[in-house]
N, C-alpha and C positions, 0 to 999 in steps of 0.2 A: 776057560779065562775069561776072565771080565771084558770089552772091546774097549771100555774106557781108561783100563791101567794101560800104561805105558813103560818101555824101557826108560830109566831114570838114571842110568849110571852112563860116563864117558860120551858127555854131551856138553859145548862150547856154545853160551854159558853154562854152568853145570847147573842142575835140578833148583827149584826153588821150593821153599816150605812151605808153601800153598800148592804146588804139584805133586809131594810128595803125603802131604795132608788130603788132598784128593782121591789118588790113587788107594791109601790108607783106606779112608773113609767107602769109597770102592769096593773095596776088600772085605770089609767088616759087612755091608750091607748085602753082598754075596756072600758068604758065610751064615749071617743069619736070618737069611731072605727075609730082611725086613728094609723097606726102602728108608722110610719113619718110623723109628720106634716108639713105643707106647710110653704115655708117663711112668708106668711102671719101669720099662727098659731103658731109660732114655738115659741113666747114670751107668750102665754096665756099657752101654753102645759104645756113649762118648768115650770112656773110660780104655775100650779095648782100641778105639779109633785112636787116641794118643801112645798106646803102649805099640799098635805097629808101626805109626809114623816113627817113634824111635827107634825099633828094632830096623824101618826103613834106613831110617838116616844114618844111623849104625853103618850097617851094612853097606851100601853106596861110598861111606867113608873109609871104610876097610879095605874098599877092594881095589885091584893094582891093574893097569894095563900097559903095554908098550903100543899099542894100538894109538892113532892119530883120535884128538876126541872129533866126535861128528859132530856137524852145524844144524842146527833145526831148521832151520830154512828146506835146506840140500833134503834132509831127513823127510819133510813135509812135503816136497815138490815129488821126492818116489813115490810115495804114498798113495798122493794125487793122481799119479799118473798108474798104481795098481788100481786104484778105484776105477779110472777110467775102462784101463784094458778089461776090468772083468764086469761091470756094472755098463760100459755105454757113457755116451753123454747124458747131459740129465735131457728130463723128456719136461715138451712145453705141454702146459696144460690148455 
């Protein structure tokens, strides 16, 4: 899985259009193997990003849960704590 693709469902505030597009872009980059497509592939690449974003948006809007929404700040703090436990404190240069 791409490290930059994050869970977007059940957050307060909800995922933004930019977050959905960024995740879609990362997904298409992973599938295609292109970080930046050539001019010959640019149109197909952008079309794929838009189609994946539309599918992701439809999926997120149609999902239901009885769980309380997660808060971005709390989840970010948890991730930071996991990273600290895994990698230790930042090294001084």
